[in-house]
N, C-alpha and C positions, 0 to 999 in steps of 0.2 A: 231267276236268272243266274244266280250263283251256282245252283245245282247243275244247270245246263253247261256252264263253263267247266265245272268239275268233270261232268260226263265227257265233254270234248277232250279235256286234258287226259283223262283215263284212256279214251279211244286212241289218241295219238301215241300214248305210251305203249299200248298194246301193239299198235302198228310198227313202232320203231323196234320192238323186240321180236316180231314175228318173222320166221324164216321164209324167204321167198322159195317158190317151187323151183326145181331144177330146170335149167334151160334145155329145151328140146333141140334136136339136131337141126331143124329148119331155122330156129332162132339163132343158134350158134353160127350156122353158115351165113346168115344175114349179117351178123355182126362182123364175122371174119371178112366178108366182102367189103363192107363199109370201111373197116380199118385199113385194109390193104389198098383200097382205091384212094383213100385220102392221105394216108401216111406212108404206105409201102410196107408197113409192119405186118408180119404174118404171125398168126396164132395157131399153133398145132393143137390137135385134140387134147394133148396132155396139158395145155394151158387153159383149158376150158374153166377149171375151178378158179384160176387167177382172174379171168374175165368176170365170172359170176360174182366173185367176192367184191371186186372193185365197182362193178355196176350196182350191186346191192347197197353198198355203203352210200354211194351218191344218190341212189333212188330213195333211200330212207331219209336222207337229208332234205330232199325236196318234196317228199310225200307222194312219190310215184309208185304204183303198186303192181306194175307188170313190165316185163322186158320189152314187150311190143309197144306199150304206151311210151316208154322212155325212148325207144328207137325212133318213133314218130316225132317225139319232141326234139330229138337231136337232128333229124333230117328236115323237118318242115315246121317246127314250132316257132312262135314269135321271138323267142330268145335262143334260137338254134345256134347261132354263131358263138354266143357267150357260153352256152352250155357245152358245146363241143370243145371249146378251149379248156374248160374246167376238166372235162373227162380225159382229154388227151394228156393233161398234166398228171392225172392219177395213173394213167396206163404206161406212160413213157419215162417218167422221172425215176432213175435208178439210184440205189445207194452208192455213194462215192465218197472219196476222202482225198486229202492232199497227198501227193507223191504216191498214188495208188499203185503204179507200176514203176518201181525204182529203175529197173533195167532200161525201160523206154526213155525215162528222163535223163539217164546217164548217156544214152545214145545221142539225145538232143544236145547235151552239153558237149560231148566229144565233137559233134558235127560243127558247132559254133566255134569251139576253140581251135579247130584246124582250118577254119576258113582264112583266106588272105586278109591280113590286117587292113590293107588299103581299102578293100571292099567294105569292110565293117565301118570304116571311117566315113566313107562317101555316101552310103545309102543305108537307111534304117532297116533292120531286120523286120520283116512282116510275117507274123505267125498267126495261124488260124486253128482254133480248137472247134472241131465239128461235133455237135452233140454235147455241148458244154454243161448241160444240166444246171445245177445251182452255182457253178463258178469255180469249183475246186480245181479242175484241170487247167483252165486258162490262167488262173492266179498262180498255180504251181509253175506253169511254163514261164510266166513273167519273173518269178523268183529265180528260176534256173538261168534265164537270160541275163538277169541282173548280176548274178554271181559270175557268169562268164565275162561280162564286160569289165567287172572289177578285176578279175584275174588278168585280163589283157590290158588293164590300165587304159581303157577306152571310155568315152562318154556313153551313157546308156541310151544309145540310139536303137530303139526297138519298140514295137507295138504288138499287142495280142488282141485278136478279135475272137470272141466266143459266140457261137450261134447254137440255137436250139429251137425245136418246134413248139416248146411249151412257154407261153408268155409268163405264167406265174413263176416258173423256174428262172427265167431271165430276170424278172423283177427282183427276185430274191438274190440272185447273183450280183446285181448292181449295188446292193447295200453293202457288200463286202463284209458282212457279219455272219459268223458261224458258231455252232455249238462247239464247246471245247473238245468233244469226243472226235470231231473231224480231224483233229491234230494228233490222234493216237498213233504212236510209232514214228512220228516225225522227229528229226534231229532237234535237240534242245536249243542249240545255238541258232538254228533257223527259226524256231518258234519265237525266241526272244528278239530276233532281229526284225522279223516281218509281221508280228502280231502284237497287239496290246489288249489287255482285258477290257471287256465291255460289261454291260449290265446282264443280270440273270444268267450267269455261268456261260456267257458267250465271249467270243474274241473277235476283234476287228482287224482287218488287214491294213497295213500302214498306207498312208496316202500316196507315197511315192510309187508303190506298186499299183494301187487302184487307178492312178492316173494313166498308167500304161495299158490298161485293159478296157475294152469296150464290148458291149453285148448287143446282139441283134436277133430278132426272131426269124428263123429260116427253116423251111421244110426241105429235107434233102432231096425230095422229088422235084424241087424247083431249082436245082443247081444251075440250070441254064440261065436263070435270071440273077444268080448271085453276083454281087458287085466285086467280089474278091478276085483279084488277078495278080500274077507275078509274086505269089507268096513264096517265101523262103522255106517255111516249114508248115506242113499241114498235119495236124495230130487228130486222128479219128479212131478212137479205141472204144470197144464195147458198144458199138452202134450197129455195125453191119450184121451181127448175129441175128437180128430181128427181121432180116430181109431174105427173100429167095435168092438162090445163087446167081441167077441171071441179073437180078437187080443190083446185087452187090457189085458185079462187074461194071454195070452202067455207072453206078455211083463213083467207083474208083476211077473210071475213065474221065468223068467230069472233074473230079478232084485233081487228077493229073494235069488236065488242061489248065488249071489255075495255079500250077506250080511254075516258078521261075526256072530256067535252065540251071541245073545243079541243085535244085531244091529237094528237100527231104519230105517224104510221105511216110507217116508212122500209123500202122493199124494194130489191132489187137491180135494176139496169137490165135491161130486157127480160124480167123474170120474170112480168109481167102486162101484156098488151097488149090494146088494143081493148075494154076493159071498165072501166066506172066503178063502183067499189064503192058501194053505197047508203049514204047518210049521211055520205059523205066528200067533201071538196073538194080537188082536185088542187093541189099546191104548184107554182107556176110555176118550173120549173127545167129546164135543158137537160141537166144532168148527173146528177140524182138523181131517182129515182122515189119520190114521197112524197105523203101526203095529210094533211089536217087534219080531225078529226072536227067536224062542224058543231054549233053550239050548238042547244039545243032550239028556240029562237025562229027559227032559220034553216031549219028543216025545211020 
Protein backbone atom coordinates (compact mmCIF):
# COMPACT_ATOMS: atom_id res chain seq x y z
CA UNK A 1 0.00 0.00 0.00
CA UNK A 2 2.85 2.33 0.89
CA UNK A 3 4.47 1.60 -2.48
CA UNK A 4 1.24 2.53 -4.27
CA UNK A 5 1.10 5.85 -2.42
CA UNK A 6 4.69 6.56 -3.37
CA UNK A 7 3.95 5.72 -7.01
CA UNK A 8 0.95 8.06 -6.94
CA UNK A 9 3.01 10.84 -5.37
CA UNK A 10 5.71 10.41 -8.01
CA UNK A 11 3.13 10.49 -10.81
CA UNK A 12 1.62 13.70 -9.44
CA UNK A 13 5.07 15.23 -9.21
CA UNK A 14 5.83 14.36 -12.82
CA UNK A 15 2.47 15.85 -13.92
CA UNK A 16 3.10 19.08 -12.03
CA UNK A 17 6.42 19.55 -13.83
CA UNK A 18 5.30 18.44 -17.29
CA UNK A 19 4.90 21.21 -19.87
CA UNK A 20 1.51 21.44 -21.50
CA UNK A 21 1.37 21.33 -25.31
CA UNK A 22 0.95 24.67 -27.07
CA UNK A 23 -2.62 25.86 -27.45
CA UNK A 24 -3.79 25.50 -31.05
CA UNK A 25 -5.58 28.28 -32.93
CA UNK A 26 -9.07 26.82 -32.44
CA UNK A 27 -8.54 26.51 -28.69
CA UNK A 28 -7.18 30.04 -28.44
CA UNK A 29 -10.16 31.41 -30.38
CA UNK A 30 -12.48 29.51 -28.07
CA UNK A 31 -10.93 31.06 -24.99
CA UNK A 32 -10.83 34.51 -26.61
CA UNK A 33 -14.57 34.30 -27.30
CA UNK A 34 -15.40 33.14 -23.79
CA UNK A 35 -13.37 35.90 -22.12
CA UNK A 36 -14.77 38.64 -24.33
CA UNK A 37 -18.34 37.43 -23.91
CA UNK A 38 -18.15 37.22 -20.13
CA UNK A 39 -15.80 40.07 -19.24
CA UNK A 40 -15.42 42.20 -22.38
CA UNK A 41 -11.66 41.64 -22.15
CA UNK A 42 -9.93 41.03 -25.48
CA UNK A 43 -6.74 39.02 -25.88
CA UNK A 44 -4.67 39.65 -28.99
CA UNK A 45 -2.56 36.94 -30.61
CA UNK A 46 0.43 38.48 -28.85
CA UNK A 47 -1.15 37.66 -25.48
CA UNK A 48 -1.53 33.98 -26.25
CA UNK A 49 1.48 33.02 -24.12
CA UNK A 50 0.03 35.05 -21.22
CA UNK A 51 -3.18 33.03 -21.45
CA UNK A 52 -1.35 29.70 -21.79
CA UNK A 53 0.85 30.40 -18.77
CA UNK A 54 -2.01 31.41 -16.49
CA UNK A 55 -4.26 28.56 -17.59
CA UNK A 56 -1.43 26.05 -17.16
CA UNK A 57 -0.67 27.20 -13.61
CA UNK A 58 -4.29 26.80 -12.58
CA UNK A 59 -4.69 23.49 -14.43
CA UNK A 60 -1.68 22.04 -12.63
CA UNK A 61 -3.15 23.12 -9.31
CA UNK A 62 -6.34 21.16 -9.91
CA UNK A 63 -4.86 18.28 -11.94
CA UNK A 64 -6.46 19.08 -15.28
CA UNK A 65 -4.37 17.89 -18.24
CA UNK A 66 -5.84 19.61 -21.32
CA UNK A 67 -7.06 23.05 -22.31
CA UNK A 68 -10.28 21.55 -23.66
CA UNK A 69 -11.04 19.68 -20.45
CA UNK A 70 -10.46 22.84 -18.44
CA UNK A 71 -12.65 24.85 -20.81
CA UNK A 72 -15.48 22.38 -20.30
CA UNK A 73 -14.98 22.55 -16.54
CA UNK A 74 -15.24 26.36 -16.69
CA UNK A 75 -18.33 26.31 -18.92
CA UNK A 76 -20.39 23.42 -17.59
CA UNK A 77 -18.59 21.68 -14.72
CA UNK A 78 -20.25 21.26 -11.28
CA UNK A 79 -17.97 23.94 -9.80
CA UNK A 80 -17.99 26.15 -12.89
CA UNK A 81 -18.96 29.38 -11.09
CA UNK A 82 -16.30 29.04 -8.41
CA UNK A 83 -13.62 28.00 -10.89
CA UNK A 84 -14.49 30.86 -13.24
CA UNK A 85 -14.11 33.36 -10.39
CA UNK A 86 -10.69 31.93 -9.58
CA UNK A 87 -9.53 32.12 -13.19
CA UNK A 88 -10.80 35.66 -13.71
CA UNK A 89 -8.78 36.72 -10.68
CA UNK A 90 -5.63 35.28 -12.27
CA UNK A 91 -6.24 36.94 -15.63
CA UNK A 92 -7.41 40.40 -14.58
CA UNK A 93 -5.61 41.42 -11.38
CA UNK A 94 -2.76 43.70 -12.41
CA UNK A 95 0.29 44.92 -10.53
CA UNK A 96 -0.56 48.20 -8.83
CA UNK A 97 0.67 50.42 -6.03
CA UNK A 98 -0.29 53.51 -4.06
CA UNK A 99 -0.15 56.85 -5.90
CA UNK A 100 0.61 55.00 -9.13
CA UNK A 101 -0.15 58.04 -11.33
CA UNK A 102 0.86 61.16 -9.33
CA UNK A 103 -0.38 63.57 -12.02
CA UNK A 104 -3.87 62.06 -11.95
CA UNK A 105 -4.10 62.25 -8.17
CA UNK A 106 -2.87 65.87 -8.24
CA UNK A 107 -5.68 66.62 -10.68
CA UNK A 108 -8.19 65.08 -8.27
CA UNK A 109 -6.75 67.19 -5.45
CA UNK A 110 -6.94 70.40 -7.52
CA UNK A 111 -10.51 69.57 -8.51
CA UNK A 112 -11.61 69.18 -4.87
CA UNK A 113 -9.70 72.20 -3.60
CA UNK A 114 -11.33 74.48 -6.19
CA UNK A 115 -14.90 73.37 -5.53
CA UNK A 116 -17.22 75.80 -3.70
CA UNK A 117 -16.76 75.38 0.05
CA UNK A 118 -20.49 75.50 0.67
CA UNK A 119 -21.04 72.53 -1.62
CA UNK A 120 -18.41 70.52 0.25
CA UNK A 121 -20.08 71.36 3.55
CA UNK A 122 -23.57 70.35 2.47
CA UNK A 123 -23.05 67.08 0.61
CA UNK A 124 -20.41 64.34 0.98
CA UNK A 125 -18.10 63.83 -1.97
CA UNK A 126 -18.88 60.51 -3.65
CA UNK A 127 -15.95 58.89 -5.43
CA UNK A 128 -15.84 55.67 -7.44
CA UNK A 129 -12.71 53.69 -8.32
CA UNK A 130 -13.56 51.40 -11.26
CA UNK A 131 -11.29 48.37 -11.58
CA UNK A 132 -10.06 48.77 -8.01
CA UNK A 133 -8.06 45.53 -7.97
CA UNK A 134 -6.67 44.92 -4.46
CA UNK A 135 -7.53 48.39 -3.16
CA UNK A 136 -4.46 50.58 -3.64
CA UNK A 137 -6.27 53.06 -5.90
CA UNK A 138 -9.42 53.66 -3.80
CA UNK A 139 -7.38 53.95 -0.60
CA UNK A 140 -5.09 56.46 -2.36
CA UNK A 141 -8.15 58.47 -3.40
CA UNK A 142 -9.37 58.46 0.21
CA UNK A 143 -6.01 59.76 1.40
CA UNK A 144 -6.06 62.52 -1.24
CA UNK A 145 -9.58 63.54 -0.23
CA UNK A 146 -8.65 63.52 3.45
CA UNK A 147 -5.68 65.83 2.78
CA UNK A 148 -7.95 68.16 0.80
CA UNK A 149 -10.53 68.37 3.59
CA UNK A 150 -7.86 69.20 6.12
CA UNK A 151 -6.38 71.88 3.86
CA UNK A 152 -9.84 73.41 3.59
CA UNK A 153 -10.47 73.03 7.34
CA UNK A 154 -13.61 71.03 6.62
CA UNK A 155 -15.05 67.90 8.15
CA UNK A 156 -14.07 64.75 6.21
CA UNK A 157 -17.35 64.38 4.33
CA UNK A 158 -16.46 61.90 1.60
CA UNK A 159 -16.78 58.25 0.67
CA UNK A 160 -14.97 56.05 -1.86
CA UNK A 161 -16.38 52.96 -3.54
CA UNK A 162 -14.00 50.48 -5.17
CA UNK A 163 -15.39 47.97 -7.66
CA UNK A 164 -13.73 45.08 -9.46
CA UNK A 165 -14.75 41.91 -11.31
CA UNK A 166 -12.47 39.76 -9.14
CA UNK A 167 -13.94 38.61 -5.83
CA UNK A 168 -10.54 37.47 -4.43
CA UNK A 169 -9.11 40.92 -5.23
CA UNK A 170 -12.02 42.63 -3.49
CA UNK A 171 -11.68 40.37 -0.46
CA UNK A 172 -8.00 41.25 -0.25
CA UNK A 173 -8.75 44.97 -0.60
CA UNK A 174 -11.19 44.85 2.32
CA UNK A 175 -8.44 43.73 4.70
CA UNK A 176 -6.56 47.00 4.21
CA UNK A 177 -3.26 45.14 4.54
CA UNK A 178 -0.46 45.32 1.97
CA UNK A 179 3.14 44.28 1.43
CA UNK A 180 5.59 47.05 2.29
CA UNK A 181 6.79 47.19 -1.35
CA UNK A 182 3.41 48.63 -2.39
CA UNK A 183 4.49 51.87 -0.67
CA UNK A 184 7.74 52.25 -2.65
CA UNK A 185 8.12 55.82 -3.88
CA UNK A 186 5.42 57.13 -1.57
CA UNK A 187 6.04 60.28 0.49
CA UNK A 188 7.42 59.35 3.92
CA UNK A 189 5.09 61.72 5.74
CA UNK A 190 2.08 60.12 4.04
CA UNK A 191 3.37 56.65 4.88
CA UNK A 192 3.75 57.52 8.54
CA UNK A 193 0.39 59.20 8.68
CA UNK A 194 -1.77 56.63 6.95
CA UNK A 195 -0.09 53.28 7.62
CA UNK A 196 1.19 51.33 10.56
CA UNK A 197 3.36 48.19 10.59
CA UNK A 198 1.64 44.79 10.68
CA UNK A 199 2.95 41.23 10.77
CA UNK A 200 5.28 39.59 8.20
CA UNK A 201 6.63 42.77 6.58
CA UNK A 202 3.16 44.09 5.81
CA UNK A 203 1.53 47.43 6.55
CA UNK A 204 -2.05 48.23 7.45
CA UNK A 205 -3.97 51.31 6.46
CA UNK A 206 -5.31 53.36 9.35
CA UNK A 207 -8.88 52.80 10.43
CA UNK A 208 -9.99 56.38 9.69
CA UNK A 209 -9.25 55.80 6.00
CA UNK A 210 -10.55 52.23 5.87
CA UNK A 211 -13.87 53.43 7.25
CA UNK A 212 -14.26 55.78 4.29
CA UNK A 213 -13.81 53.08 1.65
CA UNK A 214 -16.17 50.26 0.66
CA UNK A 215 -15.79 47.56 -1.98
CA UNK A 216 -18.16 45.71 -4.26
CA UNK A 217 -17.86 43.15 -7.03
CA UNK A 218 -18.91 44.54 -10.40
CA UNK A 219 -18.34 43.60 -14.03
CA UNK A 220 -18.05 46.73 -16.19
CA UNK A 221 -20.23 44.98 -18.78
CA UNK A 222 -23.05 45.30 -16.24
CA UNK A 223 -22.81 49.05 -15.65
CA UNK A 224 -26.51 49.38 -16.47
CA UNK A 225 -27.18 47.65 -13.16
CA UNK A 226 -24.58 49.56 -11.14
CA UNK A 227 -26.12 51.31 -8.12
CA UNK A 228 -23.67 54.23 -8.31
CA UNK A 229 -25.32 57.51 -9.32
CA UNK A 230 -24.50 61.19 -8.88
CA UNK A 231 -20.79 60.52 -8.37
CA UNK A 232 -18.52 63.55 -7.99
CA UNK A 233 -15.41 61.73 -9.18
CA UNK A 234 -15.03 58.53 -11.20
CA UNK A 235 -11.50 57.20 -11.49
CA UNK A 236 -11.01 54.49 -14.13
CA UNK A 237 -7.37 53.97 -15.07
CA UNK A 238 -5.59 51.02 -16.75
CA UNK A 239 -8.84 49.15 -17.34
CA UNK A 240 -10.09 50.19 -20.77
CA UNK A 241 -6.91 49.05 -22.52
CA UNK A 242 -8.25 45.48 -22.36
CA UNK A 243 -11.39 46.28 -24.37
CA UNK A 244 -12.18 46.90 -28.01
CA UNK A 245 -12.53 50.53 -29.06
CA UNK A 246 -16.33 50.42 -29.46
CA UNK A 247 -16.71 48.84 -26.03
CA UNK A 248 -14.47 51.46 -24.42
CA UNK A 249 -16.84 54.14 -25.72
CA UNK A 250 -19.86 52.29 -24.37
CA UNK A 251 -18.22 51.96 -20.94
CA UNK A 252 -17.30 55.66 -20.84
CA UNK A 253 -20.86 56.63 -21.84
CA UNK A 254 -22.21 54.54 -18.97
CA UNK A 255 -19.73 56.06 -16.53
CA UNK A 256 -20.61 59.57 -17.68
CA UNK A 257 -24.28 58.85 -16.97
CA UNK A 258 -23.32 58.17 -13.36
CA UNK A 259 -21.48 61.45 -12.87
CA UNK A 260 -23.13 64.36 -11.13
CA UNK A 261 -23.20 67.61 -13.15
CA UNK A 262 -19.76 69.15 -12.74
CA UNK A 263 -18.31 65.74 -11.84
CA UNK A 264 -14.83 64.60 -12.85
CA UNK A 265 -14.02 61.49 -14.91
CA UNK A 266 -10.36 60.37 -14.98
CA UNK A 267 -9.07 57.73 -17.41
CA UNK A 268 -5.62 56.38 -18.22
CA UNK A 269 -3.51 58.14 -20.84
CA UNK A 270 -4.07 56.66 -24.30
CA UNK A 271 -7.14 54.63 -23.28
CA UNK A 272 -9.52 56.74 -25.35
CA UNK A 273 -8.28 58.69 -28.36
CA UNK A 274 -9.93 60.67 -31.17
CA UNK A 275 -13.35 60.68 -29.54
CA UNK A 276 -15.23 63.24 -27.48
CA UNK A 277 -17.69 61.65 -25.03
CA UNK A 278 -21.06 63.42 -25.28
CA UNK A 279 -21.92 65.74 -22.42
CA UNK A 280 -18.33 65.96 -21.18
CA UNK A 281 -15.76 68.76 -21.42
CA UNK A 282 -12.10 67.78 -21.73
CA UNK A 283 -9.86 68.96 -18.89
CA UNK A 284 -6.87 70.84 -20.37
CA UNK A 285 -3.91 68.71 -19.26
CA UNK A 286 -0.86 67.30 -21.02
CA UNK A 287 -0.44 64.46 -18.54
CA UNK A 288 -3.93 63.32 -17.55
CA UNK A 289 -6.90 62.19 -19.64
CA UNK A 290 -9.96 63.61 -17.87
CA UNK A 291 -13.33 65.27 -18.46
CA UNK A 292 -15.81 67.37 -16.51
CA UNK A 293 -19.53 66.68 -16.95
CA UNK A 294 -21.24 69.76 -18.27
CA UNK A 295 -23.93 71.47 -16.23
CA UNK A 296 -27.47 71.22 -17.72
CA UNK A 297 -27.38 74.87 -18.85
CA UNK A 298 -24.14 74.23 -20.74
CA UNK A 299 -25.61 71.51 -22.98
